[in-house]
N, C-alpha and C positions, 0 to 999 in steps of 0.2 A: 444330501447329495446322492445322486442315483449311482447304482453299481455299474450301469452302462457307461457313465461318464468316466468313472474310475478306470474301467476296462480300456477305454479310448486313451486316457492318459498313460496306461501301462504300455500300449502299443507305441505311443509316441516316444516314451523313454527307452524302449528296446531299440528304436532307430536312431537315437540321438547321437551315436558315435562317441567321440571323446568330449562332447560338450557337457559341462557340469550338470548333474541331475537336479541339483537344488534350483539352479537358475531356470532350467526347462520347466520345472514345476510352477514357478512363479509366472513364467511366460504363459503357461497353459491357463492358469487362473485369470491372467489379464485377457487372454483371447476368449475365454468362456464368458467373462463379464461383457465384453464388447459384443459378443454374438448373442447375448441373452440367455445363454444356458445356465449361467449363475446370476442370481438376482440379489440385490441388497438384502442383507439379513439372513441369507442362506447360510446354514451351519456346515462347516467343513468337518471331515472326519477327524477325530483325535489322531495325534501324531503316530501313535502305535498302530492304530488301524490303517493309516495312510501308508506307513511303512510296509505293513504286511501285504496290502493290496497291490502295491507297486513293486514289491521285491526289492526294497532299499532298506538301508539300516536307519535306526531311530535318529541318529545324529543328522543324517541327510534330510529326513523329514523335518526335524526341528530348524535346520538352516533353510529349508525351502520356505516354511512359513515366516521365518525371520525376514527373509528376502522380499516375500510378498508383502509383509507389513511395512518394510522399508520403503517400498514402491507406492505405499498408500492404497493397496488393494484390499487388505483385510485388517480386522481388528481382533486382538487376542485378549481375553480376560480370564484371569486365573479363576478356576472353579466353574467357568461357564463354557469355555472353549473358544474356537476361532470362527469368526463370521465374516462373510463378504460385506465390504464397504460399498456404499452407493457412490463411488467415486470413479470418474473417468479423468485422470490427471490432465490430459490434453483436451481442451474444450474450445469450441467456437463460441465466444460470448454472445449474449442475447443483445438485440438492439433495443430491448425495453428501456425506458427512460429511468433516471434516478434523480432523487431530489438534490438540486444543485445548491440550495440556499442554506443547508443545514449546519454547515461547520464555519460560520462566519467568525471572524475575529471580533474580540470585545471592542466596542466603541466607547472609549472613556469620555464621560460627560464633564470635561474640565474646560471651563470657559477660555482660560488663558492659552490652553493648547489648541483649542478650535481656532482661536484668533491667530495663533502663530502659523497654523496650517493655512489659513485663508490668506494671511499676509504674504507668506512665501509663494503661494500660487499666483496671486495678483502681481507681485513684484516681478516674478518670472516672466509672465505674459507681457508686462509693460516694457521690459528690458530686451525681450527676444526680438530678433529680426523677424517680423511677422511673415513677410512675403517669402523669405527663404524657408521658413518652418512649414509653409503650406505646399511646398513643391515636392516632387518625388525625391526620395532619399534612398541612399545606398543601405542595403539591409545589413543587420548586425550591430547597428549603433555607431554614433560618431565617436571619434577619439576621446572627447571629453566625457560622453555617456559611459563608454566602456571603462574609462579610468574611475569613474564614481563607483560602478558596479564591482570593479576589481577590488576596491577597498572593502566592500561587503563580503565578497568571496574569501578574501584573505582572513577574515575572522574565523572561517571555518576550514580554509585549505590554504595553509601558510606558504606553499610552494607555487601558488597560482601565478601565472604570467599574463600580460596583457594581450599577447598575440593569440591566445587560446580563448579569449572571451568573446561571446556572441550574445547580443541582447535579443529578446523575443517578447511578443505581445502576451505574457502570462506563461505560467508553467504548463498549463494544459496545451497550449499551442506548440510549446517546445517539445513536449512529449509526442504530439502527433508528428512533428518533423523527424524526431529521432526514430520513432517506430517505422515511419516511411523509409528513412535512410538505411536503417540497419538490418531490417527484417524482410526476407523474401517470403513469397506465399508458401514455400515448402518448409519453412523453419518455424520453430517455436520460440516464445518468450517466456522464460522461467519467472514465476511470481510466487510471492507468499500466498499460502492458502486463504489468508485474510489480507485484502489489499485495497488500495484506494479505488473506488468504483469508476473514476475517470478512465483509468488504463483499461478497464473492461469495455467501456464504451467505445474507446479509441480502437481497440483490437476488433470489436465487432464492426465498426464502420469501415475499417480498412481490410476486413477479411483476414485478419491475423489470428493465429492459434496461441492461446495462453496455456502454459504448462504449471500445474499447481504443485508447489513444493510443501510437503508436510512440515508442520511447525511444532514448536514447543513455546514455553513461556519466554524464550530468548530469541524467537524469530525462526526463520527457515532452517531446517536441518541440513547440516553440511553434507551427510551422506546422501540425502535426497537430491541435492544440487549435483553432486558428483555423479550419482547414477544417471540422472538426466543427461548430463554431459557425455557420458559413455554410450548411451542408448538412443539419443535423438540428435538432430541437427539443431543446435541451440544458437539463436541469433544474439540473445543478450539476456542478462539478469536484470529485471527491474526491481528495485528494492527502495523502501522508505524506512531508513534505519533509526531516525530520530524522532521521538514523540510520535510513533507511528499512528497512522490513521487506518483502523479505527481504535486499536487497543491502548493508545496513549502510553506506550512503553518504548524504550530505546534498546537497541541490540547491544550487548556487551562487546568490549574491546576484543576478547578472545574469539567470540563468534564471527565478528567482522573479520578478523585476521584469517580465520579458517575458511570462510567464504571467499575472500579475496584470493587466498592461495589456490583454491580450485579454479577460480577464474583465470588466474595467471597461468596455471598448468595447462588449461584447455584453450587459452586465448579467447575467452568469452568476453565481449564488451559489457560494461556495467552501466546502467542508467540509475543514478543515485538522485532520488527525489528528496531533497532537504527542505521541503517546504516550511517546516517548523524550526529549522536550525537557528534562525536569528532570534528566536524567544526562548530557546532551550538552554539549559545549563549542562547539557550532555557534554562530557569531556573526552568520550571515546573518539578515536581518529575516524575521519570520514574515509570512504572507500577511495575517494579522489586522492587522498594522502597515502593510503595503502597500496593503491594500484593506479597511479596516475596515468600510466600508458594505456589503460583500458577504460577508464571511467569518464563518463559525461555526467558532470555534476550540475544539477539544475536547481534553481532556487528562485524566489520572487518576493513580492511585497504583499501578496494576498493575505498571508496569515499574520503579518507584523505591521500592517498599515491598513489596507482595505482592498477587497477583491475587484472593485470597480476600475481600478487604475490600469489593470491588464499590463503589468510590468514584471518582466522576469529576465533571467540571464542564465547562460550556459557556459561552463568551463569545459572545453573539449580536451581529448587526450594530447592533441598536436595542433599546430597552426594549420596544416593541410586539412585536418578533419574539421576544423573550425570553419574553413572555407566551404567545405562540402555541406556543413550543417546550415550555414548562412544561405547557401543555395536552395536547400530544401525548404527552409522558412520563407524565402523569397517566393518560391513557386506556389506555396500554400497561402501566403498572406500579402504578397506584393511588397508592403512596406509596413513599418510601424508608425506610431504617432509621435512626431518629433516634439510637438508642443508639450506632451505629457513627459517626455524625457527631460525637457528643460525645467519643468516644475519639480520632478523627482530629484534631479541633480541638486537643485536648490535646497530641497528639504534634507537631502543627505548632507551636503557641504555646511549647512547652517546648524546642523544637530537636531532638526525637527524629527527626523525618522527615529533617532535614539530616544528623544523624549516620548514619542509614541510607544516605542517598544517597552520602555520602563513603565509607562502608565498602564499598558496592557498586562504586563507581568504582575504589577501590584494588584490590579483589580482581579485578575485570574486567581491569584493566591488568596485574596480575601474571600472570594466566592468559594474557593475550595474548602476553607475551614468551615464554612457553613454547610456545604455539601456533605462533608465527611461526617459531620455531626448528625445531620438529618438522615443520612443513609448508612448509619453505622453498623446496622445488622445485616447489610447486604455485601456482596462480593463485587467491589468497585476497584477499577484499575485507572489511576489518574496521576500523571506525572507532574512535578512541580512546573508552574508557569502555563500549563495547558488550559485550554478552554473547552475540552471535551473529555468524556471519560467512557469507559467500557464497563457495562454492568451485566453480569451473568444472572440468568433467570433459574429459579429452582426447578430442577427437572421433574420432580414428583408432582408439580401442580398442572403440568401438561398444557401450559400456555403456548399459543402460537406467536412468535415474536413479531411477525409482520402485522397481525391483527392488533396486537398491543401497541405497536408503534404508531399504527394509524389512529388508534383511540387517543393515544397521548398527544399526537399532533393537533387532533380536534380540540384538546383541552389546553393548548398553548405550550406544550413541552416539545422541544426540538429533539425527537427521537427518530432513529433509523434502525431498522431490523438488521441483525447480523447477516441475513441473506444477501443484502446489497454489497457486502464486501467479500463473500465467499466465492472461491474460485474452484472448489473441489466437489461440488454438488452435496456437500454435507454442512449446510449453514449451522452455526452454533446457536444454542439457546441463549442469546444475548442482544443487547442493545447498545448503540452508541448514542450518547446524550451530549448534545452541544449547549453550553450555557454562555456563548458569546453573542455577537449581534448587537443591535441597539437597545436590548432590554437593560433595565436598571438592576442594581443588586436586590432591591426589594421584590422586583418581578422574578428574578432568579429564585429567591427564597420561596416564592409562591409556586413556582414551577416544581421545585424539588419537593415540596410539601405534597403537592399532588401526586407526584411519582411515588413518594414513600407511602402515602395512604393506599394507593392502588396495590402496591406490592405487598404491603402488610395486611391487607384485607382481601384475600382471594375471593370470598363470597361476594363482596361489593364489586370486585373487578369482573366477575362473571355476569353480573347484572348490567353493568354499564357497557359491556361488550356485546350483549344479546340484542 
């Protein structure tokens, strides 16, 4: 770091008035990153040198670096010093496409279950009023449809009420409507630094800005969220707290309570994406339970039945907001598919959905036993009932996760690079691996063997990627 830049900081601090010096230093670091005066991996002065150059005491310098680290601007390593991170927390996501097929639910090959699904669908169509089903429909679902969906929501949000339920053509479409409804162009949406790629694509398409929240193994940091609320115009917090995509971990009860407390204090709406909730054994309360007056709870059948049905539902904070949400969905989609609603309600009421959920969980856990044994020497994160896992790559081998994911896909392994999920310009050295979809257990074993062999034989990996 140049002495001229430190001299500029000194002048800025001399003119700061009563504003806290440690906060102004953190802001100067951020301003210099944005202007390009500080680049990723630039080393900052040791705290004692910084204190001497700026005419402040050591504790203020230490607090300034702590504040900068809390904002995701720098990394500090004992023995090595403090370095600028390649992170711009508020980013306009790219419109680059991402792989949509990679995290499909397991398709259990159980003949009796397949017949049950088929019989329910055919019986529904035969008994439905066909002409009335192909007319324009009011958006948000019929009373019968919403009652069916309310039963599913109550498995996760016990205090849910029918007047707040809105149906939607899949979770992704629901998210588009909520982002459109809640976020103006001047506002930001707070997201985990590792998040569902779909929200990145939605933000890019709508011209919205995502603000990356630094995370630890338990999800977004509470201080990072609170700081964002203090320093930015936050439209909403988007969060996927259960069996998170991509890390396959669930946020603890205490972390959820702390994040919900911040949202309540600053009146920040929460978009809770609980896509995996119906197959998870997670017992922590939903955000819709902790902060019902702020939370838009969204779920669907993509991860517990099949993505092709495009069936989802939203529990809104109030009846009035449910009406607004239905209006946003109507403007984007005109209407849903009423025939599909008839079929889905039959599957729910006759227990077919529950039979499918149990089959998915049984098969997922059987495959997990095999995966844990095959990859026992690697750092794998995988929650019970999940059909995807997060695997960290050894840093010393210098592999490029994107290149490795591309190679694995060519070999039949459903791999996605950590870069697809990163929102902080610091993609992790990791992959998300999906072992769902139509493949058999034997095929899954073959995929994991390929992955294990590549990871355990770096020289071989270098050859196949050349």
